[in-house]
Structures are given as C-alpha cells and as structure tokens.
C-alpha positions in Angstrom: 360.1 80.1 185.7 363.1 79.2 183.5 365.5 76.6 184.9 368.4 77.6 182.6 369.6 75.7 179.4 371.9 73.4 181.3 369.3 72.2 183.6 366.9 71.5 180.8 369.4 69.8 178.7 370.4 67.5 181.5 366.7 66.0 181.3 367.4 65.2 177.6 370.0 62.6 178.0 368.1 60.3 175.6 369.3 62.4 172.8 373.0 61.9 173.8 376.0 64.1 174.3 376.0 67.2 172.1 372.5 66.0 170.7 374.0 63.3 168.9 371.7 60.2 169.9 373.4 57.0 171.0 370.1 54.8 170.5 368.1 54.4 167.2 364.9 54.8 169.2 365.8 58.5 169.9 366.4 61.1 167.1 369.7 63.0 166.8 368.9 66.7 167.3 372.3 68.2 166.5 372.0 70.1 163.2 368.1 69.7 163.0 366.3 72.8 161.8 365.5 75.1 164.8 361.8 75.7 163.6 361.4 71.9 163.6 362.7 71.4 167.0 360.6 74.2 168.5 357.6 73.1 166.9 358.1 69.6 167.9 358.6 70.4 171.7 355.6 72.8 171.6 353.2 70.1 170.0 354.5 67.6 172.9 353.8 70.4 175.4 350.3 71.0 173.9 349.3 67.4 173.5 349.1 67.6 169.8 351.8 65.3 169.4 352.1 62.0 171.7 354.8 59.9 173.2 354.6 58.9 176.9 358.3 59.8 177.4 358.8 63.0 175.3 355.5 64.3 176.4 356.4 64.1 180.1 359.8 65.4 179.3 358.4 68.3 177.4 356.2 69.3 180.4 359.5 70.0 182.3 360.7 72.6 179.7 359.6 76.1 180.6 357.9 77.9 177.6 360.7 80.5 177.4 363.3 77.8 177.2 361.9 75.9 174.3 363.3 78.4 171.7 366.6 78.5 173.3 366.8 74.6 173.4 365.9 74.6 169.7 368.5 77.2 168.8 371.0 75.4 170.7 370.7 71.9 169.1 370.2 73.6 165.6 373.6 75.3 166.0 375.5 71.9 166.8 377.2 69.8 164.1 375.7 66.3 163.6 372.7 65.9 161.2 373.2 66.7 157.7 370.5 69.1 156.7 370.0 71.4 153.9 370.2 74.9 154.7 368.8 77.7 152.6 371.5 80.0 151.2 
C-alpha cells in the first residue's frame, strides 16, 4: 500500500533537503534523470544492486511510489544534467 510521497521522502533524509546531499557519501538526487532514479531504486528493491543502507531503505518504498519519487527528484533543481531537446 502506498504511504504517500511525503512519508517516503522522510525516510530518504540521507540525500538532504530537497534532494541535495549534505554528505559526499550519498548522491544528490535533485535534477538526476528520472529513469536513472527509477531504475536504481528498483534494482535495490530487486537485489540487483547492493548497499546495506539503500537496499533496506528501498524495501520501504511501495512499488507504486518509486515512479513518483523518481519524478519528484528529477523535477528539482540541483544536479546539472544534459536534457535532450
């Protein structure tokens, strides 16, 4: 069951307020490509990508919230990325 984006994001505090990390150990998600965020989270959920912290956190995100979370972080200003025109 979906917990809602606000509840999901509260668990993602490692990535900083508004998706901008305050620690070099955790990546900035603001402005990252939506498909990259989505695929990364799904890979953590499926065990195809491993990290003891992120793997556990990904399990707390409902499948239907992964796309919402990816869209949210991608919409934020922060990371400089090239976007196709």
